[in-house]
All heavy atoms as a GROMACS GRO file, in nm:
protein
  606
    1MET      N    1   6.432  10.683  15.132
    1MET     CA    2   6.399  10.696  15.272
    1MET      C    3   6.258  10.753  15.287
    1MET      O    4   6.223  10.849  15.221
    1MET     CB    5   6.500  10.788  15.340
    1MET     CG    6   6.477  10.803  15.487
    1MET     SD    7   6.609  10.902  15.558
    1MET     CE    8   6.518  10.990  15.680
    2GLN      N    9   6.180  10.695  15.371
    2GLN     CA   10   6.042  10.739  15.394
    2GLN      C   11   6.039  10.854  15.494
    2GLN      O   12   6.102  10.849  15.597
    2GLN     CB   13   5.959  10.622  15.446
    2GLN     CG   14   5.814  10.657  15.468
    2GLN     CD   15   5.734  10.534  15.502
    2GLN    OE1   16   5.719  10.446  15.419
    2GLN    NE2   17   5.685  10.526  15.625
    3GLN      N   18   5.965  10.958  15.460
    3GLN     CA   19   5.949  11.074  15.547
    3GLN      C   20   5.806  11.077  15.599
    3GLN      O   21   5.719  11.009  15.546
    3GLN     CB   22   5.976  11.202  15.469
    3GLN     CG   23   6.114  11.206  15.405
    3GLN     CD   24   6.128  11.326  15.317
    3GLN    OE1   25   6.117  11.439  15.362
    3GLN    NE2   26   6.151  11.304  15.188
    4GLU      N   27   5.783  11.156  15.702
    4GLU     CA   28   5.648  11.173  15.753
    4GLU      C   29   5.589  11.301  15.694
    4GLU      O   30   5.658  11.401  15.680
    4GLU     CB   31   5.647  11.182  15.905
    4GLU     CG   32   5.681  11.051  15.972
    4GLU     CD   33   5.668  11.058  16.123
    4GLU    OE1   34   5.648  11.168  16.180
    4GLU    OE2   35   5.678  10.952  16.186
    5PHE      N   36   5.461  11.296  15.661
    5PHE     CA   37   5.388  11.414  15.614
    5PHE      C   38   5.272  11.436  15.708
    5PHE      O   39   5.182  11.353  15.716
    5PHE     CB   40   5.337  11.393  15.471
    5PHE     CG   41   5.264  11.512  15.417
    5PHE    CD1   42   5.333  11.612  15.351
    5PHE    CD2   43   5.127  11.526  15.434
    5PHE    CE1   44   5.267  11.723  15.302
    5PHE    CE2   45   5.060  11.637  15.386
    5PHE     CZ   46   5.130  11.736  15.321
    6GLN      N   47   5.276  11.546  15.784
    6GLN     CA   48   5.171  11.576  15.879
    6GLN      C   49   5.065  11.663  15.815
    6GLN      O   50   5.096  11.758  15.742
    6GLN     CB   51   5.228  11.644  16.002
    6GLN     CG   52   5.323  11.554  16.079
    6GLN     CD   53   5.372  11.618  16.207
    6GLN    OE1   54   5.362  11.737  16.228
    6GLN    NE2   55   5.426  11.535  16.295
    7PHE      N   56   4.938  11.631  15.844
    7PHE     CA   57   4.827  11.709  15.790
    7PHE      C   58   4.719  11.722  15.897
    7PHE      O   59   4.713  11.645  15.991
    7PHE     CB   60   4.771  11.643  15.664
    7PHE     CG   61   4.709  11.508  15.686
    7PHE    CD1   62   4.573  11.494  15.703
    7PHE    CD2   63   4.788  11.393  15.691
    7PHE    CE1   64   4.516  11.370  15.725
    7PHE    CE2   65   4.731  11.269  15.713
    7PHE     CZ   66   4.595  11.257  15.730
    8HIS      N   67   4.635  11.825  15.881
    8HIS     CA   68   4.525  11.849  15.973
    8HIS      C   69   4.397  11.795  15.913
    8HIS      O   70   4.378  11.799  15.792
    8HIS     CB   71   4.510  11.999  16.001
    8HIS     CG   72   4.628  12.057  16.071
    8HIS    ND1   73   4.643  12.053  16.207
    8HIS    CD2   74   4.739  12.119  16.025
    8HIS    CE1   75   4.756  12.110  16.242
    8HIS    NE2   76   4.817  12.151  16.132
    9GLY      N   77   4.309  11.745  15.996
    9GLY     CA   78   4.180  11.697  15.949
    9GLY      C   79   4.178  11.547  15.928
    9GLY      O   80   4.273  11.475  15.961
   10GLU      N   81   4.069  11.502  15.868
   10GLU     CA   82   4.049  11.359  15.844
   10GLU      C   83   4.133  11.308  15.727
   10GLU      O   84   4.177  11.194  15.725
   10GLU     CB   85   3.901  11.334  15.816
   10GLU     CG   86   3.864  11.190  15.797
   10GLU     CD   87   3.715  11.172  15.770
   10GLU    OE1   88   3.635  11.258  15.807
   10GLU    OE2   89   3.680  11.069  15.709
   11TYR      N   90   4.154  11.395  15.628
   11TYR     CA   91   4.231  11.356  15.509
   11TYR      C   92   4.286  11.479  15.440
   11TYR      O   93   4.250  11.592  15.470
   11TYR     CB   94   4.143  11.276  15.411
   11TYR     CG   95   4.031  11.358  15.350
   11TYR    CD1   96   4.053  11.433  15.235
   11TYR    CD2   97   3.905  11.361  15.407
   11TYR    CE1   98   3.951  11.510  15.180
   11TYR    CE2   99   3.803  11.436  15.353
   11TYR     CZ  100   3.827  11.511  15.239
   11TYR     OH  101   3.728  11.588  15.184
   12ILE      N  102   4.376  11.456  15.345
   12ILE     CA  103   4.426  11.558  15.253
   12ILE      C  104   4.428  11.491  15.116
   12ILE      O  105   4.451  11.370  15.105
   12ILE     CB  106   4.568  11.609  15.294
   12ILE    CG1  107   4.610  11.725  15.205
   12ILE    CG2  108   4.670  11.496  15.293
   12ILE    CD1  109   4.736  11.798  15.255
   13THR      N  110   4.400  11.568  15.011
   13THR     CA  111   4.402  11.508  14.878
   13THR      C  112   4.546  11.499  14.827
   13THR      O  113   4.634  11.573  14.871
   13THR     CB  114   4.318  11.587  14.777
   13THR    OG1  115   4.377  11.715  14.756
   13THR    CG2  116   4.173  11.600  14.823
   14LEU      N  117   4.567  11.410  14.734
   14LEU     CA  118   4.699  11.393  14.675
   14LEU      C  119   4.747  11.523  14.612
   14LEU      O  120   4.862  11.562  14.628
   14LEU     CB  121   4.695  11.280  14.572
   14LEU     CG  122   4.824  11.245  14.500
   14LEU    CD1  123   4.935  11.209  14.598
   14LEU    CD2  124   4.799  11.131  14.402
   15GLY      N  125   4.658  11.592  14.541
   15GLY     CA  126   4.695  11.719  14.480
   15GLY      C  127   4.735  11.824  14.582
   15GLY      O  128   4.833  11.896  14.563
   16GLN      N  129   4.663  11.832  14.693
   16GLN     CA  130   4.698  11.928  14.799
   16GLN      C  131   4.832  11.894  14.859
   16GLN      O  132   4.913  11.983  14.886
   16GLN     CB  133   4.590  11.927  14.908
   16GLN     CG  134   4.460  11.989  14.866
   16GLN     CD  135   4.350  11.965  14.970
   16GLN    OE1  136   4.350  11.864  15.042
   16GLN    NE2  137   4.254  12.056  14.975
   17MET      N  138   4.858  11.766  14.881
   17MET     CA  139   4.985  11.724  14.939
   17MET      C  140   5.101  11.766  14.850
   17MET      O  141   5.201  11.821  14.897
   17MET     CB  142   4.987  11.572  14.957
   17MET     CG  143   5.117  11.520  15.015
   17MET     SD  144   5.136  11.344  14.985
   17MET     CE  145   5.308  11.337  14.946
   18ILE      N  146   5.088  11.743  14.720
   18ILE     CA  147   5.194  11.780  14.626
   18ILE      C  148   5.218  11.930  14.627
   18ILE      O  149   5.333  11.976  14.623
   18ILE     CB  150   5.160  11.727  14.485
   18ILE    CG1  151   5.170  11.573  14.483
   18ILE    CG2  152   5.252  11.787  14.379
   18ILE    CD1  153   5.118  11.508  14.357
   19LYS      N  154   5.112  12.008  14.639
   19LYS     CA  155   5.127  12.154  14.644
   19LYS      C  156   5.188  12.199  14.776
   19LYS      O  157   5.274  12.286  14.777
   19LYS     CB  158   4.994  12.223  14.618
   19LYS     CG  159   4.950  12.209  14.472
   19LYS     CD  160   4.832  12.297  14.436
   19LYS     CE  161   4.705  12.245  14.496
   19LYS     NZ  162   4.586  12.322  14.453
   20VAL      N  163   5.149  12.138  14.888
   20VAL     CA  164   5.206  12.173  15.019
   20VAL      C  165   5.355  12.145  15.022
   20VAL      O  166   5.433  12.219  15.081
   20VAL     CB  167   5.133  12.098  15.133
   20VAL    CG1  168   5.208  12.110  15.264
   20VAL    CG2  169   4.991  12.150  15.148
   21LEU      N  170   5.397  12.038  14.956
   21LEU     CA  171   5.540  12.004  14.950
   21LEU      C  172   5.619  12.095  14.857
   21LEU      O  173   5.740  12.081  14.844
   21LEU     CB  174   5.557  11.858  14.905
   21LEU     CG  175   5.516  11.751  15.005
   21LEU    CD1  176   5.516  11.614  14.939
   21LEU    CD2  177   5.608  11.753  15.126
   22ASN      N  178   5.549  12.189  14.791
   22ASN     CA  179   5.611  12.282  14.696
   22ASN      C  180   5.677  12.211  14.578
   22ASN      O  181   5.776  12.259  14.523
   22ASN     CB  182   5.712  12.375  14.765
   22ASN     CG  183   5.644  12.473  14.856
   22ASN    OD1  184   5.538  12.528  14.823
   22ASN    ND2  185   5.701  12.494  14.972
   23ILE      N  186   5.621  12.096  14.542
   23ILE     CA  187   5.669  12.026  14.424
   23ILE      C  188   5.612  12.094  14.300
   23ILE      O  189   5.684  12.116  14.202
   23ILE     CB  190   5.628  11.877  14.429
   23ILE    CG1  191   5.699  11.810  14.548
   23ILE    CG2  192   5.660  11.807  14.298
   23ILE    CD1  193   5.649  11.672  14.582
   24LEU      N  194   5.485  12.131  14.306
   24LEU     CA  195   5.417  12.202  14.199
   24LEU      C  196   5.328  12.309  14.261
   24LEU      O  197   5.296  12.303  14.379
   24LEU     CB  198   5.333  12.106  14.114
   24LEU     CG  199   5.412  11.994  14.045
   24LEU    CD1  200   5.317  11.890  13.989
   24LEU    CD2  201   5.499  12.050  13.935
   25GLU      N  202   5.284  12.404  14.178
   25GLU     CA  203   5.209  12.517  14.233
   25GLU      C  204   5.061  12.516  14.200
   25GLU      O  205   4.982  12.573  14.274
   25GLU     CB  206   5.270  12.648  14.182
   25GLU     CG  207   5.412  12.670  14.230
   25GLU     CD  208   5.472  12.798  14.176
   25GLU    OE1  209   5.400  12.876  14.109
   25GLU    OE2  210   5.592  12.819  14.200
   26SER      N  211   5.019  12.454  14.091
   26SER     CA  212   4.879  12.462  14.052
   26SER      C  213   4.818  12.324  14.030
   26SER      O  214   4.890  12.226  14.006
   26SER     CB  215   4.864  12.544  13.924
   26SER     OG  216   4.909  12.469  13.812
   27GLY      N  217   4.686  12.319  14.034
   27GLY     CA  218   4.616  12.194  14.009
   27GLY      C  219   4.640  12.141  13.870
   27GLY      O  220   4.648  12.020  13.849
   28GLY      N  221   4.653  12.230  13.772
   28GLY     CA  222   4.682  12.187  13.635
   28GLY      C  223   4.818  12.120  13.623
   28GLY      O  224   4.833  12.019  13.553
   29GLN      N  225   4.916  12.175  13.693
   29GLN     CA  226   5.049  12.115  13.693
   29GLN      C  227   5.044  11.978  13.760
   29GLN      O  228   5.109  11.884  13.714
   29GLN     CB  229   5.149  12.205  13.766
   29GLN     CG  230   5.182  12.333  13.693
   29GLN     CD  231   5.270  12.424  13.776
   29GLN    OE1  232   5.262  12.427  13.899
   29GLN    NE2  233   5.355  12.500  13.708
   30VAL      N  234   4.968  11.968  13.868
   30VAL     CA  235   4.956  11.840  13.939
   30VAL      C  236   4.892  11.736  13.849
   30VAL      O  237   4.939  11.622  13.841
   30VAL     CB  238   4.875  11.856  14.070
   30VAL    CG1  239   4.843  11.722  14.132
   30VAL    CG2  240   4.949  11.944  14.170
   31LYS      N  241   4.787  11.774  13.777
   31LYS     CA  242   4.718  11.682  13.687
   31LYS      C  243   4.815  11.627  13.581
   31LYS      O  244   4.819  11.507  13.555
   31LYS     CB  245   4.601  11.752  13.621
   31LYS     CG  246   4.516  11.663  13.535
   31LYS     CD  247   4.396  11.738  13.480
   31LYS     CE  248   4.310  11.648  13.395
   31LYS     NZ  249   4.190  11.717  13.346
   32GLN      N  250   4.894  11.716  13.522
   32GLN     CA  251   4.991  11.674  13.421
   32GLN      C  252   5.099  11.585  13.483
   32GLN      O  253   5.137  11.483  13.425
   32GLN     CB  254   5.054  11.796  13.355
   32GLN     CG  255   5.150  11.760  13.245
   32GLN     CD  256   5.206  11.882  13.173
   32GLN    OE1  257   5.167  11.995  13.200
   32GLN    NE2  258   5.297  11.859  13.081
   33PHE      N  259   5.146  11.622  13.601
   33PHE     CA  260   5.248  11.544  13.671
   33PHE      C  261   5.198  11.401  13.696
   33PHE      O  262   5.270  11.304  13.670
   33PHE     CB  263   5.283  11.613  13.804
   33PHE     CG  264   5.378  11.536  13.890
   33PHE    CD1  265   5.515  11.546  13.870
   33PHE    CD2  266   5.333  11.455  13.994
   33PHE    CE1  267   5.605  11.476  13.951
   33PHE    CE2  268   5.420  11.384  14.074
   33PHE     CZ  269   5.557  11.395  14.052
   34LEU      N  270   5.074  11.388  13.744
   34LEU     CA  271   5.019  11.256  13.774
   34LEU      C  272   4.999  11.172  13.649
   34LEU      O  273   5.005  11.050  13.654
   34LEU     CB  274   4.888  11.270  13.851
   34LEU     CG  275   4.901  11.329  13.992
   34LEU    CD1  276   4.763  11.352  14.052
   34LEU    CD2  277   4.985  11.240  14.081
   35ALA      N  278   4.978  11.238  13.535
   35ALA     CA  279   4.961  11.166  13.409
   35ALA      C  280   5.094  11.116  13.355
   35ALA      O  281   5.100  11.015  13.285
   35ALA     CB  282   4.894  11.255  13.306
   36GLU      N  283   5.202  11.185  13.389
   36GLU     CA  284   5.333  11.154  13.330
   36GLU      C  285   5.428  11.077  13.421
   36GLU      O  286   5.518  11.010  13.373
   36GLU     CB  287   5.402  11.285  13.288
   36GLU     CG  288   5.329  11.359  13.177
   36GLU     CD  289   5.389  11.494  13.145
   36GLU    OE1  290   5.485  11.536  13.213
   36GLU    OE2  291   5.339  11.559  13.051
   37GLU      N  292   5.410  11.088  13.551
   37GLU     CA  293   5.505  11.028  13.646
   37GLU      C  294   5.443  10.906  13.715
   37GLU      O  295   5.323  10.891  13.722
   37GLU     CB  296   5.544  11.131  13.753
   37GLU     CG  297   5.614  11.254  13.699
   37GLU     CD  298   5.750  11.225  13.639
   37GLU    OE1  299   5.820  11.133  13.688
   37GLU    OE2  300   5.787  11.295  13.544
   38ASP      N  301   5.530  10.820  13.768
   38ASP     CA  302   5.485  10.705  13.845
   38ASP      C  303   5.457  10.750  13.988
   38ASP      O  304   5.547  10.795  14.059
   38ASP     CB  305   5.591  10.595  13.846
   38ASP     CG  306   5.607  10.530  13.710
   38ASP    OD1  307   5.507  10.522  13.635
   38ASP    OD2  308   5.719  10.486  13.679
   39VAL      N  309   5.330  10.740  14.028
   39VAL     CA  310   5.287  10.776  14.162
   39VAL      C  311   5.212  10.656  14.219
   39VAL      O  312   5.127  10.597  14.152
   39VAL     CB  313   5.196  10.901  14.159
   39VAL    CG1  314   5.144  10.934  14.298
   39VAL    CG2  315   5.270  11.019  14.099
   40PHE      N  316   5.244  10.621  14.343
   40PHE     CA  317   5.182  10.506  14.408
   40PHE      C  318   5.128  10.547  14.544
   40PHE      O  319   5.193  10.622  14.617
   40PHE     CB  320   5.284  10.393  14.427
   40PHE     CG  321   5.341  10.344  14.297
   40PHE    CD1  322   5.457  10.400  14.245
   40PHE    CD2  323   5.280  10.241  14.227
   40PHE    CE1  324   5.510  10.355  14.125
   40PHE    CE2  325   5.331  10.196  14.107
   40PHE     CZ  326   5.447  10.253  14.056
   41VAL      N  327   5.010  10.497  14.578
   41VAL     CA  328   4.953  10.513  14.712
   41VAL      C  329   4.932  10.373  14.766
   41VAL      O  330   4.862  10.292  14.706
   41VAL     CB  331   4.820  10.592  14.708
   41VAL    CG1  332   4.759  10.598  14.848
   41VAL    CG2  333   4.842  10.733  14.654
   42ASN      N  334   5.000  10.344  14.874
   42ASN     CA  335   4.996  10.210  14.936
   42ASN      C  336   5.034  10.101  14.835
   42ASN      O  337   4.976   9.994  14.832
   42ASN     CB  338   4.859  10.183  14.997
   42ASN     CG  339   4.825  10.283  15.106
   42ASN    OD1  340   4.913  10.328  15.179
   42ASN    ND2  341   4.699  10.319  15.116
   43GLY      N  342   5.131  10.132  14.750
   43GLY     CA  343   5.182  10.035  14.654
   43GLY      C  344   5.102  10.022  14.527
   43GLY      O  345   5.141   9.948  14.436
   44GLU      N  346   4.989  10.092  14.516
   44GLU     CA  347   4.904  10.084  14.397
   44GLU      C  348   4.921  10.210  14.313
   44GLU      O  349   4.926  10.321  14.368
   44GLU     CB  350   4.757  10.071  14.439
   44GLU     CG  351   4.725   9.946  14.517
   44GLU     CD  352   4.736   9.820  14.433
   44GLU    OE1  353   4.702   9.825  14.314
   44GLU    OE2  354   4.779   9.716  14.488
   45PRO      N  355   4.926  10.198  14.181
   45PRO     CA  356   4.938  10.317  14.095
   45PRO      C  357   4.820  10.412  14.117
   45PRO      O  358   4.706  10.367  14.136
   45PRO     CB  359   4.934  10.261  13.953
   45PRO     CG  360   4.961  10.115  13.966
   45PRO     CD  361   4.919  10.074  14.103
   46GLU      N  362   4.848  10.542  14.116
   46GLU     CA  363   4.743  10.641  14.138
   46GLU      C  364   4.766  10.762  14.046
   46GLU      O  365   4.880  10.807  14.032
   46GLU     CB  366   4.744  10.687  14.284
   46GLU     CG  367   4.632  10.781  14.319
   46GLU     CD  368   4.495  10.721  14.294
   46GLU    OE1  369   4.453  10.630  14.368
   46GLU    OE2  370   4.428  10.766  14.197
   47ASN      N  371   4.659  10.811  13.983
   47ASN     CA  372   4.672  10.928  13.897
   47ASN      C  373   4.562  11.030  13.921
   47ASN      O  374   4.545  11.122  13.845
   47ASN     CB  375   4.675  10.888  13.749
   47ASN     CG  376   4.546  10.820  13.706
   47ASN    OD1  377   4.453  10.805  13.783
   47ASN    ND2  378   4.543  10.778  13.581
   48ARG      N  379   4.487  11.015  14.031
   48ARG     CA  380   4.380  11.109  14.064
   48ARG      C  381   4.428  11.211  14.166
   48ARG      O  382   4.465  11.174  14.278
   48ARG     CB  383   4.258  11.035  14.121
   48ARG     CG  384   4.198  10.935  14.026
   48ARG     CD  385   4.091  10.854  14.094
   48ARG     NE  386   4.155  10.770  14.197
   48ARG     CZ  387   4.091  10.715  14.299
   48ARG    NH1  388   3.962  10.733  14.316
   48ARG    NH2  389   4.155  10.639  14.386
   49ARG      N  390   4.425  11.338  14.130
   49ARG     CA  391   4.472  11.440  14.224
   49ARG      C  392   4.376  11.455  14.342
   49ARG      O  393   4.414  11.504  14.446
   49ARG     CB  394   4.495  11.572  14.155
   49ARG     CG  395   4.374  11.633  14.093
   49ARG     CD  396   4.406  11.758  14.019
   49ARG     NE  397   4.288  11.799  13.942
   49ARG     CZ  398   4.281  11.904  13.869
   49ARG    NH1  399   4.386  11.982  13.858
   49ARG    NH2  400   4.171  11.934  13.805
   50GLY      N  401   4.251  11.410  14.327
   50GLY     CA  402   4.153  11.417  14.434
   50GLY      C  403   4.154  11.298  14.528
   50GLY      O  404   4.073  11.291  14.620
   51ARG      N  405   4.247  11.205  14.508
   51ARG     CA  406   4.256  11.087  14.594
   51ARG      C  407   4.274  11.131  14.739
   51ARG      O  408   4.365  11.208  14.771
   51ARG     CB  409   4.374  11.000  14.550
   51ARG     CG  410   4.417  10.892  14.649
   51ARG     CD  411   4.314  10.780  14.661
   51ARG     NE  412   4.347  10.688  14.768
   51ARG     CZ  413   4.409  10.573  14.753
   51ARG    NH1  414   4.446  10.533  14.633
   51ARG    NH2  415   4.434  10.496  14.857
   52LYS      N  416   4.189  11.083  14.827
   52LYS     CA  417   4.195  11.120  14.968
   52LYS      C  418   4.301  11.036  15.038
   52LYS      O  419   4.297  10.913  15.033
   52LYS     CB  420   4.060  11.100  15.035
   52LYS     CG  421   3.955  11.197  14.984
   52LYS     CD  422   3.820  11.171  15.047
   52LYS     CE  423   3.719  11.270  14.989
   52LYS     NZ  424   3.584  11.244  15.040
   53LEU      N  425   4.394  11.103  15.101
   53LEU     CA  426   4.500  11.037  15.175
   53LEU      C  427   4.467  11.046  15.323
   53LEU      O  428   4.437  11.154  15.374
   53LEU     CB  429   4.634  11.105  15.147
   53LEU     CG  430   4.673  11.114  14.999
   53LEU    CD1  431   4.797  11.200  14.983
   53LEU    CD2  432   4.693  10.975  14.942
   54ARG      N  433   4.470  10.934  15.390
   54ARG     CA  434   4.433  10.927  15.530
   54ARG      C  435   4.550  10.875  15.613
   54ARG      O  436   4.655  10.839  15.560
   54ARG     CB  437   4.311  10.837  15.547
   54ARG     CG  438   4.191  10.888  15.467
   54ARG     CD  439   4.070  10.795  15.481
   54ARG     NE  440   3.965  10.829  15.388
   54ARG     CZ  441   3.874  10.924  15.406
   54ARG    NH1  442   3.878  10.997  15.515
   54ARG    NH2  443   3.781  10.946  15.315
   55ALA      N  444   4.530  10.869  15.743
   55ALA     CA  445   4.635  10.825  15.835
   55ALA      C  446   4.699  10.695  15.788
   55ALA      O  447   4.629  10.601  15.749
   55ALA     CB  448   4.577  10.807  15.975
   56ASN      N  449   4.830  10.691  15.791
   56ASN     CA  450   4.913  10.574  15.761
   56ASN      C  451   4.920  10.536  15.613
   56ASN      O  452   4.986  10.438  15.580
   56ASN     CB  453   4.873  10.453  15.846
   56ASN     CG  454   4.891  10.481  15.992
   56ASN    OD1  455   4.993  10.533  16.034
   56ASN    ND2  456   4.791  10.447  16.072
   57ASP      N  457   4.853  10.610  15.525
   57ASP     CA  458   4.873  10.586  15.382
   57ASP      C  459   5.018  10.621  15.348
   57ASP      O  460   5.078  10.709  15.409
   57ASP     CB  461   4.780  10.674  15.297
   57ASP     CG  462   4.638  10.621  15.289
   57ASP    OD1  463   4.615  10.505  15.328
   57ASP    OD2  464   4.550  10.697  15.244
   58VAL      N  465   5.073  10.551  15.251
   58VAL     CA  466   5.211  10.577  15.206
   58VAL      C  467   5.205  10.620  15.060
   58VAL      O  468   5.149  10.550  14.976
   58VAL     CB  469   5.299  10.452  15.223
   58VAL    CG1  470   5.439  10.477  15.166
   58VAL    CG2  471   5.307  10.411  15.369
   59VAL      N  472   5.262  10.738  15.033
   59VAL     CA  473   5.264  10.794  14.899
   59VAL      C  474   5.406  10.791  14.848
   59VAL      O  475   5.498  10.839  14.915
   59VAL     CB  476   5.212  10.940  14.899
   59VAL    CG1  477   5.223  11.000  14.761
   59VAL    CG2  478   5.070  10.945  14.950
   60GLN      N  479   5.423  10.734  14.728
   60GLN     CA  480   5.554  10.731  14.665
   60GLN      C  481   5.548  10.806  14.533
   60GLN      O  482   5.474  10.769  14.443
   60GLN     CB  483   5.600  10.587  14.640
   60GLN     CG  484   5.735  10.580  14.574
   60GLN     CD  485   5.776  10.437  14.541
   60GLN    OE1  486   5.702  10.343  14.564
   60GLN    NE2  487   5.894  10.422  14.486
   61LEU      N  488   5.625  10.914  14.526
   61LEU     CA  489   5.644  10.987  14.401
   61LEU      C  490   5.779  10.939  14.350
   61LEU      O  491   5.882  10.974  14.405
   61LEU     CB  492   5.642  11.138  14.426
   61LEU     CG  493   5.520  11.193  14.500
   61LEU    CD1  494   5.535  11.342  14.525
   61LEU    CD2  495   5.393  11.164  14.424
   62SER      N  496   5.777  10.856  14.247
   62SER     CA  497   5.894  10.777  14.209
   62SER      C  498   6.023  10.856  14.192
   62SER      O  499   6.128  10.809  14.228
   62SER     CB  500   5.865  10.697  14.083
   62SER     OG  501   5.839  10.783  13.975
   63THR      N  502   6.015  10.976  14.141
   63THR     CA  503   6.138  11.052  14.116
   63THR      C  504   6.171  11.148  14.230
   63THR      O  505   6.273  11.216  14.225
   63THR     CB  506   6.126  11.134  13.986
   63THR    OG1  507   6.014  11.222  13.998
   63THR    CG2  508   6.108  11.043  13.866
   64ILE      N  509   6.084  11.152  14.335
   64ILE     CA  510   6.102  11.254  14.439
   64ILE      C  511   6.120  11.196  14.579
   64ILE      O  512   6.210  11.236  14.651
   64ILE     CB  513   5.984  11.353  14.436
   64ILE    CG1  514   5.980  11.420  14.298
   64ILE    CG2  515   5.996  11.456  14.547
   64ILE    CD1  516   5.856  11.499  14.270
   65GLY      N  517   6.032  11.105  14.620
   65GLY     CA  518   6.043  11.051  14.755
   65GLY      C  519   5.918  10.977  14.798
   65GLY      O  520   5.824  10.961  14.722
   66THR      N  521   5.921  10.934  14.925
   66THR     CA  522   5.812  10.857  14.983
   66THR      C  523   5.772  10.918  15.117
   66THR      O  524   5.860  10.955  15.196
   66THR     CB  525   5.855  10.710  15.005
   66THR    OG1  526   5.898  10.656  14.879
   66THR    CG2  527   5.742  10.625  15.059
   67TRP      N  528   5.641  10.929  15.140
   67TRP     CA  529   5.588  10.990  15.261
   67TRP      C  530   5.481  10.902  15.323
   67TRP      O  531   5.398  10.846  15.252
   67TRP     CB  532   5.526  11.127  15.232
   67TRP     CG  533   5.626  11.229  15.194
   67TRP    CD1  534   5.690  11.318  15.275
   67TRP    CD2  535   5.677  11.255  15.063
   67TRP    NE1  536   5.776  11.396  15.202
   67TRP    CE2  537   5.770  11.359  15.072
   67TRP    CE3  538   5.652  11.198  14.938
   67TRP    CZ2  539   5.838  11.409  14.961
   67TRP    CZ3  540   5.720  11.248  14.828
   67TRP    CH2  541   5.812  11.352  14.840
   68LYS      N  542   5.480  10.897  15.456
   68LYS     CA  543   5.374  10.831  15.531
   68LYS      C  544   5.285  10.941  15.590
   68LYS      O  545   5.336  11.036  15.652
   68LYS     CB  546   5.431  10.744  15.643
   68LYS     CG  547   5.326  10.669  15.721
   68LYS     CD  548   5.387  10.576  15.822
   68LYS     CE  549   5.277  10.498  15.894
   68LYS     NZ  550   5.335  10.400  15.985
   69MET      N  551   5.155  10.926  15.573
   69MET     CA  552   5.059  11.027  15.618
   69MET      C  553   5.039  11.016  15.769
   69MET      O  554   5.005  10.909  15.821
   69MET     CB  555   4.924  11.010  15.549
   69MET     CG  556   4.927  11.018  15.398
   69MET     SD  557   4.973  11.183  15.340
   69MET     CE  558   5.140  11.153  15.285
   70ILE      N  559   5.062  11.128  15.839
   70ILE     CA  560   5.048  11.134  15.984
   70ILE      C  561   4.953  11.248  16.017
   70ILE      O  562   4.987  11.365  15.998
   70ILE     CB  563   5.184  11.158  16.053
   70ILE    CG1  564   5.289  11.056  16.010
   70ILE    CG2  565   5.166  11.164  16.205
   70ILE    CD1  566   5.262  10.915  16.054
   71PRO      N  567   4.832  11.217  16.067
   71PRO     CA  568   4.740  11.327  16.101
   71PRO      C  569   4.784  11.397  16.228
   71PRO      O  570   4.839  11.336  16.319
   71PRO     CB  571   4.607  11.254  16.122
   71PRO     CG  572   4.643  11.115  16.160
   71PRO     CD  573   4.774  11.086  16.090
   72VAL      N  574   4.761  11.529  16.232
   72VAL     CA  575   4.787  11.608  16.351
   72VAL      C  576   4.658  11.612  16.429
   72VAL      O  577   4.556  11.661  16.379
   72VAL     CB  578   4.834  11.750  16.315
   72VAL    CG1  579   4.852  11.833  16.438
   72VAL    CG2  580   4.963  11.744  16.233
   73LEU      N  581   4.658  11.558  16.549
   73LEU     CA  582   4.537  11.550  16.629
   73LEU      C  583   4.512  11.683  16.701
   73LEU      O  584   4.605  11.745  16.752
   73LEU     CB  585   4.549  11.437  16.730
   73LEU     CG  586   4.574  11.299  16.670
   73LEU    CD1  587   4.593  11.197  16.782
   73LEU    CD2  588   4.461  11.258  16.579
   74LYS      N  589   4.386  11.722  16.704
   74LYS     CA  590   4.348  11.844  16.776
   74LYS      C  591   4.345  11.815  16.925
   74LYS      O  592   4.308  11.707  16.968
   74LYS     CB  593   4.210  11.890  16.730
   74LYS     CG  594   4.207  11.933  16.586
   74LYS     CD  595   4.068  11.976  16.550
   74LYS     CE  596   4.061  12.012  16.402
   74LYS     NZ  597   3.925  12.049  16.362
   75LYS      N  598   4.384  11.914  17.004
   75LYS     CA  599   4.382  11.898  17.150
   75LYS      C  600   4.260  11.965  17.208
   75LYS      O  601   4.207  12.057  17.160
   75LYS     CB  602   4.508  11.959  17.212
   75LYS     CG  603   4.631  11.880  17.177
   75LYS     CD  604   4.752  11.937  17.244
   75LYS     CE  605   4.875  11.855  17.209
   75LYS     NZ  606   4.992  11.900  17.276
   0.00000   0.00000   0.00000
């Protein structure tokens, strides 16, 4: 099931998203996770923790879940 992931600003990096979700705590853990697990952004394999995720991107962490990026607009 696809969930929504809300973020502030123009983008959030893949590594930041994983840390915000409390899947992992450090950048080193994220780097190792991306090297070992199947991660897809918009259906394409991705292993860069610095990958910029923008509005409507879909991130699939194969063993955990799928999220659609939803920016929070400033008022």
